[in-house]
C-alpha positions in Angstrom: -8.2 -3.0 -8.0 -9.4 -1.7 -4.7 -8.2 -4.7 -2.7 -4.7 -3.6 -3.1 -5.2 -0.7 -0.9 -3.7 -1.0 2.7 -4.7 1.5 5.3 -1.4 2.3 7.0 -2.3 4.8 9.8 -5.9 5.5 11.0 -6.5 9.0 11.8 -8.7 10.2 14.9 -11.1 12.7 13.2 -11.7 13.8 16.8 -8.1 14.5 17.8 -7.7 18.3 17.3 -4.0 17.8 17.8 -3.2 16.5 14.7 -2.8 18.8 11.6 -2.7 18.8 8.1 1.1 19.1 8.4 1.5 15.9 10.6 -0.5 13.8 8.0 1.5 15.1 5.1 4.9 14.5 7.2 3.7 11.0 7.8 3.1 10.3 4.4 6.5 11.6 3.2 8.2 9.6 5.8 6.5 6.7 4.5 7.0 7.4 0.9 10.7 7.4 1.9 10.8 4.1 3.5 8.8 2.5 0.8 9.5 4.3 -2.6 7.5 1.4 -4.4 4.4 2.3 -2.9 2.0 5.2 -3.7 1.2 6.6 -0.5 -2.2 8.9 -0.1 -4.7 10.0 2.5 -8.1 8.4 2.1 -10.7 10.9 3.1 -13.2 8.3 3.3 -11.1 5.9 5.4 -9.7 9.0 7.3 -6.4 7.0 7.1 -3.3 7.0 5.6 -3.0 4.4 2.7 -1.0 3.1 0.5 -1.2 0.7 -2.8 1.9 -0.8 -5.4 2.7 1.9 -7.7 1.8 0.1 -10.7 -1.6 -0.6 -9.3 -1.9 3.2 -8.8 -0.7 3.8 -12.4 -3.6 1.5 -13.8 -5.9 3.1 -11.7 -5.2 6.4 -12.8 -5.0 5.3 -16.7 -8.5 3.8 -16.1 -9.9 7.1 -14.5 -8.2 9.3 -17.3 -10.1 7.0 -19.9 -13.1 7.4 -18.5 -12.8 11.2 -18.4 -12.1 11.5 -22.1 -15.1 9.2 -23.2 
């Protein structure tokens, strides 16, 4: 499932000029341009990533199912 995730923009963790507001604005801009994508910040990759919304829904349902068990 994870193979559908695409890195759109890597963020340099040492660049102190980049704020959380900048990252959130970038995510919103990408979401507006690509409404069919789930756009998110991946802390492990330190990057703005995306995946198709249908794939994101399946992952969320799988995680939710594990929590209930």
